[in-house]
C-alpha positions as CSV (number, residue, x, y, z in Angstrom):
1,X,0.0,0.0,0.0
2,X,1.4,3.5,-0.9
3,X,2.3,5.4,2.3
4,X,0.1,8.5,2.6
5,X,-1.0,10.6,5.5
6,X,-4.5,11.4,6.6
7,X,-6.3,14.7,7.4
8,X,-9.1,14.4,9.9
9,X,-11.6,17.2,9.9
10,X,-12.3,17.8,13.6
11,X,-12.9,21.5,13.9
12,X,-16.6,21.4,14.6
13,X,-18.3,22.8,17.7
14,X,-21.1,20.2,17.8
15,X,-23.9,22.8,18.4
16,X,-26.6,20.3,17.9
17,X,-25.1,18.0,20.5
18,X,-24.7,20.6,23.3
19,X,-27.7,19.1,25.1
20,X,-25.9,15.8,25.4
21,X,-22.2,16.5,25.3
22,X,-21.9,20.0,26.8
23,X,-19.4,22.6,25.7
24,X,-16.7,20.4,24.2
25,X,-15.5,19.8,20.6
26,X,-17.6,17.4,18.7
27,X,-14.6,15.1,18.2
28,X,-14.2,14.7,21.9
29,X,-17.8,13.5,22.4
30,X,-17.7,10.3,24.5
31,X,-18.6,7.1,22.8
32,X,-18.4,4.0,25.1
33,X,-15.8,5.6,27.3
34,X,-13.5,7.2,24.7
35,X,-13.6,10.3,22.5
36,X,-15.1,9.7,19.1
37,X,-11.9,11.0,17.5
38,X,-10.0,8.1,19.1
39,X,-12.2,5.7,17.2
40,X,-11.1,7.3,13.9
41,X,-7.4,7.4,14.9
42,X,-7.4,3.8,15.8
43,X,-9.0,2.9,12.5
44,X,-6.3,4.8,10.6
45,X,-3.6,3.0,12.5
46,X,-5.2,-0.4,11.9
47,X,-5.1,0.2,8.1
48,X,-1.4,1.3,7.9
49,X,-1.6,5.1,8.2
50,X,1.3,6.4,10.2
51,X,0.8,10.2,10.2
52,X,-2.4,12.1,10.8
53,X,-3.0,15.9,10.4
54,X,-5.8,17.0,12.7
55,X,-7.7,20.0,11.3
56,X,-8.9,21.6,14.5
57,X,-10.9,24.7,15.3
58,X,-13.3,25.0,18.1
59,X,-11.5,24.5,21.5
60,X,-8.5,23.1,19.5
61,X,-6.3,23.1,22.6
62,X,-8.6,20.5,24.3
63,X,-7.9,18.1,21.4
64,X,-4.2,18.8,21.3
65,X,-3.8,18.4,25.1
66,X,-5.6,15.1,25.1
67,X,-3.8,13.4,22.1
68,X,-0.4,15.2,22.0
69,X,2.0,14.6,19.2
70,X,1.7,10.8,19.2
71,X,-1.2,8.5,19.8
72,X,-2.1,4.9,19.0
73,X,1.0,4.4,16.8
74,X,0.3,7.6,14.8
75,X,2.4,10.8,14.5
76,X,0.0,13.7,15.0
77,X,0.4,17.2,13.7
78,X,-2.2,20.0,13.9
79,X,-3.7,22.5,11.5
80,X,-5.5,25.1,13.6
81,X,-8.2,27.3,12.2
82,X,-8.7,30.8,13.6
83,X,-12.2,31.0,12.0
84,X,-14.4,28.2,10.6
85,X,-13.4,27.4,7.0
86,X,-15.8,24.6,6.1
87,X,-14.6,21.1,5.0
88,X,-13.0,22.4,1.8
89,X,-11.3,25.4,3.4
90,X,-9.9,23.3,6.3
91,X,-8.3,21.0,3.7
92,X,-6.7,23.9,1.9
93,X,-5.5,25.3,5.2
94,X,-3.7,22.0,5.9
95,X,-2.2,21.6,2.5
96,X,1.3,22.8,3.4
97,X,1.5,20.0,6.0
98,X,1.0,17.3,3.3
99,X,4.3,16.0,2.1
100,X,3.1,13.2,-0.2
101,X,1.5,13.3,-3.7
102,X,-1.9,12.4,-2.2
103,X,-3.7,12.4,1.1
104,X,-6.6,10.5,2.7
105,X,-9.1,12.7,4.4
106,X,-12.1,11.9,6.6
107,X,-14.8,13.8,8.4
108,X,-14.3,13.8,12.2
109,X,-17.9,13.1,13.1
110,X,-18.7,9.9,11.1
111,X,-17.5,6.3,10.9
112,X,-17.5,3.8,8.1
113,X,-15.8,0.4,8.6
114,X,-14.1,0.7,5.2
115,X,-10.9,-1.2,4.2
116,X,-8.8,1.9,4.0
117,X,-5.7,0.1,2.9
118,X,-7.6,-1.3,-0.1
119,X,-9.1,2.2,-0.8
120,X,-5.6,3.7,-0.9
121,X,-4.3,1.0,-3.3
122,X,-7.4,1.3,-5.5
123,X,-6.9,5.1,-5.7
124,X,-3.3,4.7,-6.6
125,X,-4.1,2.3,-9.5
126,X,-7.0,4.4,-10.8
127,X,-5.0,7.6,-11.4
128,X,-8.1,9.5,-10.2
129,X,-8.0,13.1,-9.1
130,X,-10.3,12.3,-6.2
131,X,-11.7,9.0,-4.8
132,X,-14.7,8.8,-2.5
133,X,-15.9,6.1,-0.2
134,X,-19.6,5.4,-0.9
135,X,-22.2,3.3,0.9
136,X,-25.5,2.1,-0.5
137,X,-28.3,4.6,-0.2
138,X,-30.7,1.9,0.9
139,X,-33.6,4.3,0.2
140,X,-32.3,7.1,2.4
141,X,-33.5,10.5,1.4
142,X,-32.1,12.5,4.4
143,X,-28.7,13.2,2.9
144,X,-27.0,14.0,-0.3
145,X,-26.7,11.2,-2.9
146,X,-24.0,10.2,-5.4
147,X,-24.5,8.6,-8.8
148,X,-21.8,6.3,-10.1
149,X,-21.3,4.6,-13.5
150,X,-20.7,0.8,-13.6
151,X,-17.0,1.6,-14.3
152,X,-16.7,3.3,-10.9
153,X,-16.6,6.9,-12.2
154,X,-18.9,9.3,-10.3
155,X,-21.1,11.3,-12.6
156,X,-23.3,13.4,-10.2
157,X,-23.6,14.7,-6.7
158,X,-27.1,15.6,-5.7
159,X,-28.8,17.2,-2.7
160,X,-31.5,15.4,-0.7
161,X,-33.8,13.3,-2.9
162,X,-37.2,11.8,-2.4
163,X,-36.8,8.1,-1.4
164,X,-38.8,7.0,-4.4
165,X,-36.3,8.7,-6.7
166,X,-33.3,6.8,-5.5
167,X,-32.2,4.0,-7.8
168,X,-29.7,1.1,-7.5
169,X,-26.8,3.2,-8.8
170,X,-27.3,5.9,-6.2
171,X,-25.0,5.9,-3.1
172,X,-24.3,8.0,0.0
173,X,-21.1,9.8,0.5
174,X,-19.3,8.4,3.6
175,X,-17.1,11.4,4.1
176,X,-13.8,9.6,3.4
177,X,-11.7,10.7,0.4
178,X,-8.3,10.6,-1.2
179,X,-7.2,13.7,-3.0
180,X,-4.1,14.5,-4.9
181,X,-2.0,17.2,-3.2
182,X,-2.5,19.3,-6.3
183,X,-6.3,19.3,-5.8
184,X,-5.8,20.8,-2.3
185,X,-4.1,23.8,-3.9
186,X,-7.0,24.1,-6.3
187,X,-9.2,25.2,-3.3
188,X,-9.3,28.9,-2.7
189,X,-7.2,29.8,0.4
190,X,-8.7,31.5,3.4
191,X,-12.3,31.0,2.3
192,X,-15.1,29.1,3.9
193,X,-16.1,26.5,1.4
194,X,-17.7,23.0,1.5
195,X,-16.0,20.1,-0.1
196,X,-19.3,18.2,-0.5
197,X,-21.7,20.9,-1.7
198,X,-19.3,23.1,-3.7
199,X,-16.0,21.6,-4.6
200,X,-16.9,18.1,-5.6
201,X,-19.7,19.2,-8.0
202,X,-17.4,21.9,-9.4
203,X,-14.6,19.4,-10.1
204,X,-17.0,17.1,-11.9
205,X,-18.1,20.0,-14.1
206,X,-14.4,20.8,-14.8
207,X,-13.9,17.2,-16.0
208,X,-11.8,15.9,-13.1
209,X,-11.7,12.2,-12.7
210,X,-13.7,11.4,-9.5
211,X,-14.1,7.7,-8.7
212,X,-16.2,5.8,-6.1
213,X,-15.1,3.0,-3.8
214,X,-18.2,1.1,-2.5
215,X,-18.3,-0.1,1.1
216,X,-21.2,-2.2,2.2
217,X,-20.9,-1.7,6.0
218,X,-22.9,1.6,6.1
219,X,-22.0,5.0,7.5
220,X,-22.7,6.2,11.1
221,X,-22.4,9.7,12.3
222,X,-22.8,11.5,15.6
223,X,-24.3,14.8,14.2
224,X,-27.5,14.7,16.2
225,X,-28.5,13.5,19.7
226,X,-30.4,10.6,18.2
227,X,-27.5,9.4,16.0
228,X,-25.1,10.0,18.9
229,X,-27.1,7.7,21.1
230,X,-27.0,5.1,18.3
231,X,-23.2,5.4,18.2
232,X,-23.0,4.7,21.9
233,X,-24.8,1.4,21.3
234,X,-22.6,0.5,18.3
235,X,-19.3,1.2,19.9
236,X,-20.4,-0.2,23.3
237,X,-20.4,-3.7,21.8
238,X,-17.1,-3.3,19.8
239,X,-14.2,-5.0,21.4
240,X,-11.3,-2.7,22.4
241,X,-8.2,-3.0,20.2
242,X,-5.4,-4.9,21.8
243,X,-2.1,-3.0,22.3
244,X,-3.4,0.2,20.9
245,X,-2.8,2.4,23.9
246,X,-1.4,6.0,23.6
């Protein structure tokens, strides 16, 4: 597997979760006795990632104090935002910390049990500008959808759709990507911009090669109190990883 770093987007304040997690960064929300961000860092380490860049914002010092410069076999560096930059702006802000030709990125408030090592290898072989982990839509109409051709090329990103309109070739974006370093520098610097709603559709219109990597395990996020409670149930039954202490 090619060696690439990861950027974890964990700058969110978690405003919708205040009633259940209080005034802490969303990535520090407790799931089964550990911060949610720990779950993601352990996943990266399991799949061969050695260096993670944490794009932090709200109460960034809380995250840095907790995890330090090394955790769970990962070297950690930080990309602090003074103001919210959105998912795309946060990636551009972290671009100078990326030393490889490409980088794996993931949202810091969702989890998909994807085989990240296979994802990295598939991206390297495809020569895509951007690769995206997708999960089956399964009739969901509460989130944006992605349409992919049989050859794996993504052809459309759509906003929320009626459940009856979703066909077999529609998927849900799991919030895990691989981008070339060049694509990071294609993002306007210092601007608040969304990777999902603005940049990915723009890159498709520009003819960039964007490919999908389907994962059948589904995607779980902690964005609302209801989904946060579901995450507690899911991770409460997962066995702790042996030997993965800080």
